[in-house]
C-alpha positions as CSV (number, residue, x, y, z in Angstrom):
1,M,-23.9,-10.2,9.5
2,K,-23.7,-13.9,8.7
3,R,-25.1,-14.1,5.1
4,E,-25.0,-11.9,2.0
5,T,-28.7,-11.7,2.1
6,D,-28.5,-9.8,5.5
7,L,-27.1,-6.9,3.5
8,Y,-30.1,-6.6,1.2
9,P,-32.8,-5.2,3.6
10,P,-30.7,-2.2,4.7
11,L,-29.5,-1.5,1.2
12,K,-33.0,-1.7,-0.2
13,A,-34.3,0.7,2.5
14,F,-31.3,3.1,1.8
15,L,-32.1,3.3,-1.9
16,E,-35.9,3.4,-1.5
17,A,-35.4,6.5,0.7
18,Q,-33.8,8.1,-2.3
19,G,-36.7,7.4,-4.6
20,Y,-35.6,4.1,-6.2
21,T,-37.6,1.0,-6.8
22,V,-35.5,-1.9,-5.7
23,K,-35.5,-5.6,-6.6
24,G,-33.1,-8.4,-5.7
25,E,-31.5,-11.1,-7.8
26,V,-32.3,-9.6,-11.2
27,G,-30.5,-11.5,-13.9
28,A,-26.9,-11.9,-12.7
29,A,-27.0,-8.8,-10.4
30,D,-27.5,-9.0,-6.7
31,L,-29.6,-5.8,-6.5
32,V,-31.0,-3.6,-9.2
33,A,-32.7,-0.2,-8.5
34,R,-34.6,2.0,-10.9
35,R,-35.6,5.7,-10.6
36,G,-37.5,7.2,-13.4
37,K,-35.7,7.0,-16.7
38,E,-32.2,7.1,-15.1
39,D,-29.7,4.3,-15.8
40,P,-30.3,1.3,-13.6
41,L,-28.3,1.2,-10.4
42,I,-26.6,-2.1,-9.7
43,V,-25.2,-3.4,-6.4
44,E,-23.0,-6.4,-6.0
45,M,-22.9,-7.7,-2.4
46,K,-20.4,-9.8,-0.5
47,L,-19.6,-10.4,3.2
48,R,-16.0,-9.4,2.6
49,L,-13.9,-7.5,0.0
50,S,-12.4,-9.8,-2.6
51,L,-11.1,-9.8,-6.1
52,S,-14.2,-11.8,-7.3
53,L,-16.4,-9.0,-6.0
54,Y,-14.5,-6.5,-8.2
55,H,-14.7,-8.8,-11.1
56,Q,-18.5,-9.0,-10.8
57,A,-18.9,-5.3,-10.4
58,V,-16.7,-4.5,-13.4
59,A,-18.7,-7.0,-15.5
60,R,-21.9,-5.1,-14.5
61,M,-20.4,-1.9,-15.9
62,A,-21.3,-3.3,-19.4
63,V,-24.9,-2.7,-18.4
64,S,-24.8,0.5,-16.4
65,D,-22.4,3.2,-15.3
66,L,-24.0,3.2,-11.8
67,V,-22.4,0.1,-10.2
68,Y,-21.6,-0.2,-6.5
69,I,-20.0,-2.9,-4.4
70,A,-21.4,-3.4,-0.9
71,V,-19.9,-5.1,2.2
72,P,-20.3,-4.9,6.0
73,K,-18.3,-1.9,7.2
74,P,-14.8,-3.1,8.3
75,T,-13.8,-2.3,11.9
76,G,-10.5,-2.0,13.8
77,R,-7.3,-0.5,12.6
78,T,-6.7,-3.1,9.9
79,G,-10.3,-2.8,8.7
80,R,-10.1,1.0,8.5
81,R,-6.9,0.8,6.5
82,A,-8.5,-1.7,4.1
83,L,-11.5,0.6,3.8
84,R,-9.3,3.5,2.7
85,E,-7.4,1.4,0.2
86,N,-10.6,-0.1,-1.3
87,V,-12.2,3.3,-1.6
88,A,-9.2,4.5,-3.6
89,L,-9.4,1.4,-5.8
90,C,-13.1,1.9,-6.4
91,R,-12.5,5.5,-7.5
92,R,-9.8,4.2,-9.9
93,L,-12.3,1.8,-11.3
94,S,-15.2,4.3,-11.4
95,L,-17.2,2.1,-9.0
96,G,-19.3,3.1,-6.1
97,F,-18.7,1.7,-2.6
98,L,-21.4,1.1,0.0
99,T,-20.8,-0.2,3.5
100,V,-23.4,-1.5,6.0
101,R,-22.8,-1.0,9.7
102,S,-23.7,-3.6,12.3
103,D,-26.8,-1.4,13.2
104,G,-28.0,-1.5,9.6
105,A,-27.0,2.0,8.6
106,V,-25.7,2.3,5.1
107,E,-22.8,4.6,4.3
108,A,-21.8,5.7,0.8
109,Q,-18.0,5.7,0.8
110,C,-17.8,6.9,-2.8
111,D,-20.1,7.1,-5.9
112,P,-19.4,5.9,-9.4
113,G,-17.8,8.5,-11.8
114,P,-14.7,9.6,-13.6
115,Y,-11.7,9.9,-11.3
116,A,-8.5,11.8,-12.1
117,P,-6.1,11.2,-9.2
118,R,-3.7,14.0,-8.3
119,R,0.0,13.0,-8.8
120,N,2.0,13.1,-5.5
121,V,5.0,15.0,-6.5
122,Q,6.9,14.3,-3.2
123,R,6.4,10.6,-3.4
124,R,7.4,10.6,-7.1
125,A,10.6,12.4,-6.2
126,K,11.4,10.1,-3.4
127,L,10.9,7.0,-5.6
128,L,13.2,8.5,-8.3
129,R,15.8,9.4,-5.7
130,E,15.8,5.8,-4.4
131,F,16.0,4.4,-7.9
132,D,19.0,6.6,-8.8
133,R,20.8,5.8,-5.5
134,L,20.3,2.0,-5.7
135,E,23.3,0.4,-7.3
136,G,22.5,-2.3,-9.8
137,D,19.4,-4.4,-9.4
138,P,20.0,-6.3,-6.1
139,N,16.4,-7.3,-5.4
140,D,15.5,-8.8,-8.8
141,G,11.9,-7.6,-8.3
142,G,11.6,-9.2,-4.9
143,A,13.5,-9.9,-1.7
144,T,17.0,-11.2,-1.3
145,R,17.8,-14.1,1.0
146,H,18.0,-11.7,4.0
147,G,15.4,-9.1,2.9
148,I,15.0,-6.1,0.7
149,V,18.1,-4.1,-0.3
150,T,17.6,-0.3,-0.1
151,A,20.0,2.5,-1.1
152,Y,20.4,3.3,2.6
153,R,21.6,-0.3,3.3
154,Q,24.0,-0.2,0.3
155,D,25.5,3.0,1.8
156,A,25.9,1.3,5.2
157,L,27.6,-1.7,3.4
158,R,30.0,0.7,1.7
159,C,31.0,2.2,5.1
160,A,31.2,-1.3,6.7
161,R,33.3,-2.7,3.9
162,H,35.7,0.2,4.1
163,L,36.1,-0.1,7.9
164,A,36.7,-3.8,7.6
165,V,39.9,-3.1,5.7
166,A,40.9,0.3,7.1
167,G,40.0,-0.1,10.8
168,A,38.5,2.7,12.9
169,Q,38.3,6.0,11.1
170,K,36.8,9.5,11.2
171,G,33.4,9.8,9.6
172,A,34.8,12.4,7.2
173,D,37.5,10.0,6.0
174,V,34.9,7.3,5.5
175,A,32.8,9.7,3.4
176,R,35.7,10.6,1.2
177,A,36.8,7.0,0.7
178,T,33.3,5.6,0.0
179,G,31.5,8.4,-1.6
180,V,28.8,8.2,1.0
181,A,28.3,11.9,1.8
182,K,26.4,11.3,5.0
183,A,28.7,8.5,6.3
184,T,29.1,10.2,9.7
185,T,25.4,10.5,10.3
186,L,24.7,7.0,9.0
187,M,27.3,5.5,11.4
188,R,26.1,7.6,14.3
189,D,22.5,6.7,13.8
190,N,23.6,3.0,13.5
191,H,20.2,1.6,12.5
192,Y,21.6,-1.9,11.8
193,G,24.0,-2.0,14.8
194,W,27.0,-2.4,12.4
195,F,29.2,0.4,13.9
196,D,30.9,1.0,17.2
197,K,31.7,4.6,18.3
198,V,35.4,4.7,19.3
199,K,35.4,8.4,20.2
200,T,33.6,11.5,18.9
201,G,33.4,11.3,15.2
202,V,35.4,8.1,14.9
203,Y,33.8,4.7,14.2
204,A,34.8,1.1,13.9
205,L,33.1,-2.0,12.5
206,S,31.2,-4.0,15.1
207,E,30.9,-7.7,15.3
208,K,27.4,-7.4,14.1
209,G,28.7,-5.4,11.2
210,R,31.0,-8.2,10.2
211,R,28.1,-10.6,10.2
212,G,26.2,-8.0,8.1
213,L,28.9,-7.9,5.6
214,A,28.8,-11.7,5.3
215,D,25.0,-11.7,4.9
216,W,24.6,-8.7,2.7
217,G,28.0,-8.4,0.9
218,D,26.6,-9.4,-2.5
219,A,24.1,-6.5,-2.4
220,L,26.8,-4.2,-3.8
221,G,27.7,-6.5,-6.7
């Protein structure tokens, strides 16, 4: 579809099949539909999802509770992900969401109405664990010079800093010295390439680890 007006015929046919009388460009609205004495149904159309589309739709909610946005149906992996995310956003805003396929078929992704999302207890717990484990505020609301500092990286830095001074040590000794309970597992997994295995259970700081300390050393304050 090359123009917003290409969306109108399939949307009109879709709504007329449900008993609505449909007219385009009524007042500031792209499409208005009436069915008996029900509230008017309003659709704002765009060729792609955008903040301005949401602004327009939210403004129409001053006139009716039955407000939809409509766009061509996104395709591909990125498009499908964007579709899921925008359906969730529409539900949060109590907006409806219609998509039009390339063959002209209209699909209702969600309808307007109150939405009470269910709290994800596991994600909440994970967020709070990360908050509690993170020392200080190393990211200042964004990324550091080298990237985002996580609690896991801070633990790796503690282990690396200790090995830089003490030399090769058993994982259990590193855990006791640094307070990183899972030091052995962390050094064995070696996600950043900072550690060299000397022998079973014994690790030393790698050359990459020394560079990591230089780059990330300020992340522990």
